[in-house]
C-alpha positions in Angstrom: 0.0 0.0 0.0 1.3 3.5 -0.9 1.8 6.4 1.5 -1.9 7.6 1.6 -1.0 10.9 3.2 1.4 11.8 0.4 -1.0 10.9 -2.5 -4.4 11.5 -0.9 -4.9 14.9 -2.5 -4.0 13.6 -6.0 -6.3 10.6 -5.5 -9.2 12.8 -4.4 -8.8 15.1 -7.4 -8.6 12.3 -9.9 -11.5 10.4 -8.2 -13.7 13.5 -8.4 -13.1 13.7 -12.2 -13.9 10.0 -12.7 -17.1 10.3 -10.6 -18.2 13.3 -12.6 -17.6 11.4 -15.9 -19.4 8.4 -14.4 -22.5 10.5 -13.6 -22.5 12.1 -17.0 -22.3 8.6 -18.6 -25.2 7.3 -16.5 -27.4 10.4 -17.4 -26.6 9.8 -21.1 -27.5 6.2 -20.8 -30.8 7.1 -19.1 -31.7 9.4 -22.0 -30.5 6.9 -24.7 -30.8 3.3 -23.4 -29.9 1.9 -26.8 -26.6 3.8 -26.9 -23.9 1.4 -25.7 -21.0 3.9 -25.6 -22.0 5.4 -22.2 -21.9 1.9 -20.7 -18.3 1.3 -22.1 -17.2 4.7 -20.8 -18.8 4.2 -17.4 -17.1 0.8 -17.2 -13.7 2.4 -17.8 -14.3 5.0 -15.2 -15.2 2.5 -12.5 -12.4 0.2 -13.5 -9.9 3.0 -13.0 -11.5 3.9 -9.6 -11.2 0.4 -8.5 -7.5 0.2 -9.3 -6.7 3.5 -7.7 -8.6 2.7 -4.5 -7.0 -0.7 -4.2 -3.6 0.9 -4.6 -4.4 3.4 -1.9 -5.6 0.7 0.4 -9.2 1.9 0.5 -10.9 -1.4 0.8 -14.5 -0.2 1.0 -14.2 2.0 -2.1 -12.5 -0.8 -4.0 -15.3 -3.3 -3.1 -18.1 -1.1 -4.3 -16.2 -0.2 -7.5 -15.5 -3.9 -8.1 -19.2 -4.8 -7.7 -20.3 -2.0 -9.9 -17.7 -2.9 -12.5 -19.1 -6.5 -12.7 -22.6 -5.1 -12.9 -21.6 -2.8 -15.8 -19.9 -5.7 -17.5 -23.3 -7.5 -17.6 -24.8 -4.4 -19.2 -22.0 -4.4 -21.7 -22.6 -8.0 -22.5 -26.3 -7.3 -22.7 -27.2 -9.9 -20.1 -29.9 -7.5 -19.2 -31.1 -4.1 -20.4 -30.7 -0.7 -18.9 -34.3 -0.5 -17.5 -35.4 2.1 -14.9 -34.8 -0.5 -12.1 -31.3 -1.3 -13.4 -30.3 2.4 -13.7 -31.7 3.3 -10.3 -29.5 0.6 -8.8 -26.4 1.9 -10.8 -27.1 5.4 -9.6 -27.5 4.1 -6.0 -24.1 2.4 -6.4 -22.5 5.7 -7.7 -23.9 7.6 -4.8 -22.5 5.1 -2.3 -19.2 5.2 -4.1 -19.2 9.0 -3.9 -19.9 9.0 -0.1 -17.1 6.5 0.6 -14.7 8.5 -1.6 -15.4 11.6 0.5 -14.0 9.8 3.6 -12.2 6.7 2.3 -10.2 6.2 5.5 -13.2 6.3 7.9 -14.7 2.8 7.8 -17.8 2.0 9.9 -20.0 -1.0 10.4 -22.9 0.9 9.1 -21.1 1.7 5.9 -20.0 -1.9 5.6 -23.6 -3.0 5.9 -24.7 -0.5 3.2 -22.0 -1.9 0.9 -23.1 -5.5 1.5 -26.7 -4.8 0.9 -26.0 -2.9 -2.3 -23.7 -5.7 -3.6 -26.4 -8.3 -2.7 -29.0 -6.3 -4.7 -26.8 -6.1 -7.7 -25.9 -9.8 -7.5 -29.6 -10.8 -7.2 -30.5 -8.7 -10.3 -27.6 -10.3 -12.2 -28.6 -13.8 -11.3 -32.3 -13.1 -12.1 -31.4 -11.9 -15.5 -29.2 -14.8 -16.6 -30.4 -16.4 -19.9 -29.3 -18.8 -22.5 -29.0 -16.1 -25.2 -25.2 -16.2 -25.1 -24.8 -19.8 -26.1 -23.9 -19.5 -29.7 -26.4 -18.6 -32.4 -26.1 -15.8 -35.0 -25.6 -12.1 -34.8 -27.0 -9.9 -37.7 -24.9 -7.0 -38.9 -28.3 -5.1 -39.2 -28.7 -5.4 -35.4 -27.5 -2.0 -34.1 -27.3 -3.3 -30.5 -25.0 -6.2 -31.6 -22.8 -4.2 -34.0 -23.4 -0.6 -33.2 -19.7 0.1 -32.4 -18.6 -1.2 -35.8 -17.7 1.3 -38.6 -19.5 0.9 -41.9 -16.1 -0.2 -43.5 -15.7 -3.0 -40.9 -19.3 -4.2 -41.6 -18.6 -4.1 -45.3 -15.5 -6.2 -44.9 -17.6 -8.9 -43.1 -20.2 -8.8 -45.9 -17.5 -9.2 -48.5 -15.9 -12.0 -46.6 -19.2 -13.9 -46.6 -19.5 -13.3 -50.4 -16.1 -14.8 -50.9 -16.9 -17.9 -48.9 -15.0 -16.9 -45.8 -16.4 -17.5 -42.3 -16.8 -14.4 -40.1 -17.2 -15.1 -36.4 -17.6 -13.2 -33.1 -15.6 -14.8 -30.3 -16.8 -13.8 -26.8 -14.0 -14.6 -24.3 -14.2 -14.7 -20.5 -11.1 -14.9 -18.3 -11.1 -16.7 -15.0 -11.8 -14.8 -11.8 -8.5 -13.5 -10.3 -6.5 -13.7 -13.6 -3.3 -11.9 -12.8 -2.1 -11.1 -16.3 -5.2 -10.2 -18.3 -3.3 -8.3 -21.0 -1.0 -11.3 -21.6 -3.9 -13.7 -21.9 -5.8 -11.4 -24.3 -2.6 -11.0 -26.4 -2.2 -14.8 -26.6 -5.8 -15.1 -27.8 -5.3 -12.4 -30.5 -2.0 -13.9 -31.6 -3.6 -17.3 -32.0 -6.5 -15.9 -34.1 -4.1 -13.7 -36.3 -2.3 -17.0 -37.3 -5.6 -18.5 -38.5 -7.2 -15.5 -40.2 -7.8 -11.8 -39.9 -9.0 -9.8 -36.9 -11.5 -7.1 -37.9 -12.2 -5.5 -34.5 -11.8 -5.9 -30.7 -14.3 -4.8 -28.0 -12.7 -3.2 -26.0 -10.0 -1.8 -28.3 -6.5 -3.3 -28.5 -5.2 -0.3 -26.5 -7.6 -1.0 -23.7 -6.7 -4.7 -23.7 -3.0 -3.9 -23.6 -3.6 -1.5 -20.7 -5.9 -4.0 -18.9 -8.6 -1.5 -19.1 -11.3 -4.2 -19.0 -12.7 -6.7 -16.5 -12.7 -10.4 -17.5 -14.6 -10.2 -20.8 -13.7 -9.2 -24.3 -14.9 -9.9 -27.9 -13.1 -10.4 -31.2 -14.5 -10.1 -34.7 -12.7 -12.6 -36.8 -12.6 -13.9 -40.4 -11.1 -17.4 -41.0 -9.0 -17.5 -44.1 -7.5 -21.0 -44.0 -10.5 -23.3 -43.6 -10.1 -23.7 -39.8 -13.6 -24.3 -38.3 -15.1 -22.3 -35.5 -15.1 -25.3 -33.2 -11.4 -25.8 -33.7 -10.7 -22.2 -33.0 -12.9 -22.3 -29.9 -11.0 -25.3 -28.6 -7.7 -23.7 -29.2 -8.7 -20.5 -27.4 -10.2 -22.4 -24.5 -6.8 -24.2 -24.0 -5.0 -20.9 -23.2 -4.3 -20.6 -19.5 -6.8 -18.5 -17.5 -9.4 -18.5 -20.2 -12.6 -19.7 -18.6 -15.2 -19.6 -21.4 -15.3 -19.1 -25.2 -18.6 -18.5 -27.0 -18.6 -18.5 -30.7 -21.3 -16.6 -32.7 -21.6 -16.4 -36.4 -21.7 -12.9 -37.9 -24.3 -12.8 -40.7 -25.5 -10.1 -43.1 -29.1 -10.8 -42.1 -30.7 -12.8 -39.3 -33.4 -15.5 -39.6 -33.7 -15.3 -43.4 -32.0 -16.6 -46.5 -29.0 -14.5 -47.6 -29.0 -13.1 -51.1 -26.1 -13.3 -53.4 -24.4 -10.0 -54.1 -25.2 -8.5 -57.5 -21.5 -8.2 -58.3 -18.4 -9.2 -56.3 -15.8 -6.7 -55.5 -12.4 -7.1 -57.0 -9.8 -8.5 -54.7 -7.8 -5.3 -54.8 -10.9 -3.3 -53.8 -11.5 -5.7 -50.8 -7.8 -5.1 -49.8 -8.3 -1.4 -50.0 -11.3 -1.6 -47.7 -9.4 -3.7 -45.2 -6.5 -1.3 -45.2 -9.0 1.6 -44.7 -10.5 -0.3 -41.7 -7.0 -0.9 -40.3 -6.0 2.8 -40.7 -9.2 3.9 -39.0 -8.4 1.6 -36.1 -4.9 2.9 -35.9 -6.1 6.5 -36.0 -8.5 5.8 -33.1 -5.7 4.2 -31.1 -3.3 7.1 -31.7 -6.1 9.6 -30.9 -6.7 8.1 -27.5 -2.9 7.8 -26.9 -2.3 11.5 -27.7 -4.6 12.9 -25.1 -4.0 16.4 -23.8 -1.1 16.5 -21.4 -1.6 18.4 -18.1 0.1 18.9 -14.8 -1.7 19.3 -11.5 -0.6 22.4 -9.6 -1.7 23.4 -6.1 -3.8 26.5 -6.1 -1.5 28.0 -3.4 1.5 27.8 -5.8 -0.5 29.6 -8.5 -1.5 32.3 -6.0 2.2 32.8 -5.0 3.1 33.1 -8.7 0.4 35.8 -9.3 1.5 37.7 -6.2 5.1 37.7 -7.4 3.9 39.0 -10.8 1.9 41.6 -9.0 5.0 42.8 -7.2 6.8 43.0 -10.6 3.9 45.1 -11.9 4.3 47.5 -9.0 8.1 47.7 -9.5 7.6 48.3 -13.2 5.3 51.2 -12.5 7.8 52.7 -10.1 10.6 52.3 -12.6 8.5 53.9 -15.4 7.7 56.9 -13.2 11.3 57.4 -12.1 13.2 56.4 -15.2 11.1 57.7 -18.2 12.8 60.6 -20.0 16.3 60.2 -18.5 17.7 58.7 -21.6 16.6 57.2 -24.9 18.3 53.9 -24.2 16.6 53.6 -20.8 13.2 54.5 -22.3 13.7 51.6 -24.8 14.6 49.2 -22.0 11.5 50.3 -20.0 9.3 49.7 -23.0 10.7 46.2 -23.5 10.3 45.5 -19.8 6.7 46.8 -19.9 5.9 44.4 -22.8 7.5 41.4 -21.2 5.9 41.9 -17.8 2.5 42.5 -19.4 2.8 39.2 -21.2 4.0 37.5 -18.1 1.0 38.9 -16.2 -1.4 37.6 -18.8 0.2 34.2 -18.8 0.1 34.0 -15.0 -3.6 35.0 -14.9 -4.5 32.5 -17.6 -3.2 29.7 -15.4 -5.9 30.6 -12.8 -8.7 30.5 -15.4 -10.7 27.3 -15.7 -14.0 26.6 -17.6 -17.2 26.9 -15.6 -18.0 23.5 -16.8 -16.3 22.2 -13.7 -19.3 23.5 -11.7 -22.0 23.1 -14.3 -21.3 19.4 -14.8 -22.7 18.6 -11.4 -26.1 19.9 -12.0 -27.7 17.5 -14.5 -27.5 14.7 -12.0 -28.8 17.0 -9.2 -31.8 18.1 -11.2 -32.5 14.5 -12.1 -32.6 13.5 -8.4 -34.8 16.6 -7.6 -37.3 15.4 -10.2 -37.5 12.0 -8.5 -38.0 13.7 -5.1 -40.6 16.2 -6.2 -42.4 14.0 -8.7 -41.9 16.7 -11.3 -40.7 16.5 -14.9 -37.9 19.0 -15.5 -35.3 19.3 -18.2 -32.1 21.3 -17.7 -30.5 23.1 -20.7 -26.9 24.3 -20.2 -24.9 26.6 -22.4 -21.6 28.5 -22.1 -20.0 25.8 -20.0 -16.6 26.6 -21.7 -16.7 30.1 -20.4 -13.6 30.7 -18.2 -13.1 32.5 -14.9 -10.8 32.6 -11.9 -10.5 29.2 -10.2 -11.0 31.0 -6.8 -14.4 32.2 -8.0 -15.2 28.7 -9.4 -14.5 27.2 -6.0 -17.0 29.5 -4.3 -19.7 29.5 -7.0 -21.1 26.0 -6.5 -23.2 26.6 -3.4 -25.0 29.8 -4.7 -25.9 28.0 -7.9 -27.2 24.9 -6.0 -29.5 27.2 -4.1 -30.8 28.9 -7.3 -31.4 25.6 -9.1 -33.1 24.1 -6.1 -35.4 27.1 -5.8 -36.2 27.0 -9.5 -37.1 23.3 -9.2 -39.1 23.6 -6.0 -40.7 27.1 -6.1 -40.5 27.9 -9.8 -41.5 24.8 -11.8 -45.1 23.6 -11.1 -46.2 20.0 -11.0 -47.3 18.5 -14.3 -51.0 18.7 -13.6 -50.8 22.4 -12.7 -48.8 23.1 -15.8 -51.3 21.3 -18.0 -54.2 23.2 -16.4 -52.4 26.5 -17.2 -51.9 25.5 -20.8 -48.2 24.7 -20.5 -46.1 21.7 -21.4 -46.2 19.2 -18.6 -42.4 19.2 -18.6 -40.8 22.3 -17.0 -37.5 23.8 -18.2 -34.6 25.4 -16.4 -31.9 27.3 -18.4 -28.4 27.7 -17.0 -26.0 29.8 -19.0 -22.8 31.7 -18.8 -21.1 34.2 -21.1 -18.5 37.0 -21.0 -19.6 40.6 -21.2 -16.6 42.9 -21.2 -14.6 42.2 -18.0 -17.5 40.4 -16.4 -19.0 37.0 -16.5 -22.8 36.8 -16.7 -24.5 33.7 -15.2 -28.2 33.2 -15.7 -30.6 30.8 -14.1 -34.1 30.9 -15.6 -37.1 28.7 -15.3 -40.5 28.7 -17.2 -42.5 28.2 -14.0 -45.1 30.1 -12.1 -43.0 33.3 -11.6 -42.9 35.4 -8.4 -46.1 36.4 -6.7 -45.7 40.1 -5.7 -48.7 40.1 -3.4 -47.4 37.0 -1.6 -44.0 38.6 -1.0 -45.4 42.0 0.2 -47.9 40.3 2.5 -45.0 38.3 4.1 -42.8 41.3 4.4 -45.6 43.4 6.1 -46.3 40.5 8.4 -42.6 40.4 9.4 -42.4 44.2 9.8 -40.0 44.7 7.0 -42.2 47.2 5.2 -45.5 49.0 5.9 -48.7 48.5 3.8 -48.3 52.0 2.4 -44.7 51.3 1.4 -45.8 48.1 -0.3 -48.0 50.0 -2.7 -45.3 52.4 -3.7 -42.5 49.9 -4.2 -41.4 48.9 -7.7 -41.3 45.2 -8.7 -37.6 45.3 -8.5 -37.7 46.6 -4.9 -40.3 44.0 -4.0 -38.2 41.2 -5.5 -35.2 42.5 -3.5 -37.1 41.5 -0.3 -36.5 37.9 -1.2 -32.8 38.4 -0.3 -33.6 39.4 3.3 -32.2 37.1 5.9 -34.6 34.2 6.6 -37.3 35.4 4.1 -39.3 32.7 2.5 -42.8 32.4 1.1 -42.8 28.6 1.1 -45.8 27.2 2.8 -43.9 24.2 4.1 -40.3 23.3 4.6 -39.0 20.6 2.3 -35.7 18.8 1.8 -35.3 20.8 -1.5 -35.9 24.4 -0.3 -38.1 26.6 1.8 -36.0 27.1 4.9 -35.6 30.8 4.2 -31.8 30.8 4.0 -31.1 30.1 0.3 -31.5 33.4 -1.3 -29.8 35.3 1.5 -26.8 32.9 1.2 -26.7 33.5 -2.5 -26.7 37.3 -2.1 -23.9 37.2 0.5 -21.8 34.8 -1.5 -22.1 36.8 -4.7 -21.3 40.1 -2.9 -18.3 38.4 -1.3 -17.0 37.8 -4.8 -17.4 41.5 -5.7 -20.4 40.6 -7.9 -24.0 41.6 -8.1 -27.3 39.7 -8.4 -30.5 40.7 -10.2 -34.0 39.1 -10.1 -36.7 39.4 -12.7 -40.0 37.6 -13.1 -43.3 37.5 -15.0 -46.1 35.9 -13.1 -47.1 32.6 -14.7 -44.4 32.8 -17.3 -40.8 32.8 -15.9 -38.3 33.8 -13.2 -34.8 34.8 -14.0 -31.8 35.4 -11.7 -28.7 37.1 -13.2 -25.3 37.0 -11.5 -22.6 39.4 -12.6 -19.1 38.5 -11.5 -15.6 39.7 -12.2 -13.5 37.3 -14.2 -10.8 37.2 -11.5 -10.4 38.2 -7.9 -6.7 38.8 -8.3 -6.7 41.8 -10.6 -9.7 44.2 -11.0 -10.4 47.5 -12.6 -11.0 50.2 -10.0 -11.8 53.9 -9.9 -9.1 55.6 -7.8 -10.3 58.5 -5.7 -8.8 60.7 -3.0 -10.5 61.6 0.2 -8.7 63.4 3.1 -5.3 62.8 1.5 -5.9 59.1 1.3 -6.3 57.2 -2.0 -9.1 54.6 -2.2 -10.0 52.1 -4.9 -13.7 51.4 -5.8 -14.3 48.4 -8.0 -15.4 49.5 -11.4 -18.0 46.7 -11.6 -20.1 48.6 -9.0 -19.5 52.1 -10.3 -22.4 53.6 -12.4 -21.0 57.1 -13.1 -19.1 60.0 -11.7 -20.8 63.4 -11.3 -20.2 66.8 -9.7 -23.2 68.2 -7.7 -23.3 71.8 -6.8 -24.6 73.0 -3.4 -28.1 73.8 -4.8 -28.5 70.2 -6.1 -28.4 68.8 -2.5 -31.3 68.3 -0.3 -31.8 67.0 3.2 -34.6 64.5 3.9 -35.0 63.3 7.5 -31.5 64.4 8.3 -30.0 62.6 5.4 -28.3 64.1 2.3 -29.8 63.3 -1.0 -29.9 64.6 -4.6 -32.1 64.1 -7.6 -30.5 62.4 -10.6 -32.6 61.9 -13.7 -35.9 61.7 -11.7 -34.3 59.3 -9.1 -33.6 60.4 -5.6 -30.0 59.2 -4.6 -28.8 59.2 -1.0 -25.4 60.7 -0.6 -22.7 59.8 1.9 -19.3 61.2 2.7 -16.9 58.4 2.1 -14.7 59.2 5.1 -17.8 59.4 7.4 -18.9 55.9 6.3 -15.4 54.6 7.0 -15.7 55.9 10.6 -13.5 59.0 10.3 -14.4 62.4 11.6 -15.3 64.8 8.8 -15.6 68.5 8.4 -19.1 69.9 7.9 -17.7 72.8 5.9 -19.6 73.4 2.6 -17.9 72.7 -0.7 -18.3 74.5 -4.0 -18.5 71.1 -5.8 -19.4 67.7 -4.5 -17.4 65.1 -6.5 -19.7 62.0 -6.2 -19.2 58.4 -7.3 -22.6 56.8 -8.0 -22.4 53.1 -7.1 -25.0 50.3 -7.1 -24.8 46.9 -5.4 -27.4 44.5 -3.9 -30.3 46.5 -5.4 -29.2 49.7 -3.6 -27.9 52.8 -5.3 -26.1 55.7 -3.6 -23.4 58.3 -4.0 -20.0 58.5 -2.2 -18.7 62.1 -1.9 -14.9 62.4 -2.3 -12.4 65.1 -2.6 -10.9 64.1 -6.0 -11.3 61.7 -8.9 -7.9 60.2 -9.9 -9.0 57.9 -12.7 -9.3 54.2 -13.6 -6.5 51.8 -12.9 -6.0 48.0 -13.0 -5.0 46.9 -9.5 -3.7 43.8 -7.8 -5.8 42.8 -4.8 -3.9 42.0 -1.6 -5.7 40.5 1.4 -5.4 42.4 4.7 -7.4 40.0 6.8 -4.3 38.9 8.8 -3.5 42.5 9.7 -6.8 44.2 10.4 -9.7 41.7 10.0 -12.2 43.9 11.8 -11.8 46.9 9.4 -15.3 47.9 8.4 -16.0 48.8 4.8 -12.6 47.6 3.5 -12.3 44.4 1.4 -8.5 44.5 0.7 -5.6 46.7 -0.4 -3.4 47.3 -3.4 0.1 48.9 -3.8 0.3 51.9 -6.0 3.0 52.8 -8.4 4.7 55.1 -5.8 4.8 52.2 -3.3 2.0 53.5 -1.1 -0.9 51.4 0.0 -4.4 52.1 -1.2 -7.5 50.5 0.5 -10.2 48.8 -1.6 -13.7 49.9 -0.7 -16.3 47.2 0.2 -19.3 48.9 -1.5 -21.8 46.4 -0.3 -21.0 46.8 3.4 -20.9 50.6 3.2 -24.3 50.8 1.4 -25.8 48.6 4.1 -24.2 50.7 6.8 -25.4 53.9 5.2 -29.0 52.6 4.9 -28.9 51.4 8.5 
């Protein structure tokens, strides 16, 4: 057994990828039961998991994987069909496999009992589905289930062989349980057959057989060319050590009817060309799988260190540019070259942190499938934009908010089939999950075609909880009413379910998105749809910011949250209930002195001009009054949590070109503080 502590992280990362692929294969198989490719792919995933787990010494994981592998082998061999009962059992096995993978070292008697029960259920289903259909007979080339993995060229070779009086066979070979050198035994079988004729195809492929990427069963399509009978070949194969069983099946053009003679036989050279084409096709497939993309796993911490070092180089570059520009032509040329190189290095370092959002999106088809089973609803999930890239740190924090949104869409949004039919809708509901880039932001949308949001229901609940008055409810816009959903603990669910309705989901979503320097918008049309739009920065390492100066201190305000800059004169300002406001395009905007919100003492002296940054976040809009606008700048974010974790209204810091530190404003916190 290997040192599990040293390799555990690598194991967990690879196992997570295999499990995601396994779930995707099972979902594809559920949609297309006649498609055998997902079964073969799922088998490969489980086989790999079994080997990895055994190497790590995780007995429980290996036992489940081995049982599931045997079960999938029966599906591959078509001992039974992928019925709903069969697939439910496979999904159950995948879930148990996932739970043991989460804590592979923590074995318990309860877990052992679950494993035993699951394996017993799988064994019972296998034994109950045994039949005599594998004992010889004939397989038709026109049967897609039997020959669906064959290319048209390979099928044509078999047809031509029949026309030339040659005998095409399918040999189904099973090795003995516990065979130690499966690749050697499969090689011996193939070598024996190659001496007696021509091998057309292997299932699994030769590469998989050589890599032992199969259980105990493989098939070989074969054409006899020297008069050797199938029974003689069968006896020869059965005599090979560790081969337990050989079943021979004739490959025929048609099944159960007299074969017709071909109108004209192909010339021998044409047959040879077709065989060469089939051989080249197989070689291309093999080389394609062998030339998979190469990648190296790197710890996130190391990438963060690299980005920080590049950030320090950017600061040094800015300082050098300010000090050295204009001193000499040679130095100016060197600075230009250095600027170009560091910019390219910065782009390369940032690209290392960017990963496709597919990593998160891939989890949701299985989740929605399970939600449908729980809620007795029929829901289809459409996903687009899964190749959209964003910072891996955002990816890691995005899963929980999206889970809440999808669960709400499935539970609160989509109606049950009877209700939808009564409303003239399709019985099947639809959820759309999409992502795309928009400038320097990523836009993620979750939309459903359900019942929409009931404004009256929300306002009634808000009035009952004392959040608003009845008079305020009549004056509020739809957007303001929808914003109430993000209040802590707010829920209109009539009952609490395992899916949603506990009143914490949307509040969690809002706080999570705000913590990522993003924003969230909610829109709805009663009886038609609900849509949640998340707007997030592409990265948390470098952002565009508006630099402002207040009381001789430079601050950075994330540009994602800046609407505009404006200068108000004294006459434009009003006071309502002791609070400073101004009218901007028929909208009343509350104004706050930035220093005051940050807790500093401010002078009440009147100004000729009030430089104001209009910001919007969390459905709230306000203006921050500052002394001076400096301009936009791309800044590198530095965490200051270790130095001053209790600083209110500050989310981080950055280093300016002159080496001084500028604090980054937490717009969300300051707006909440101002409204309070």
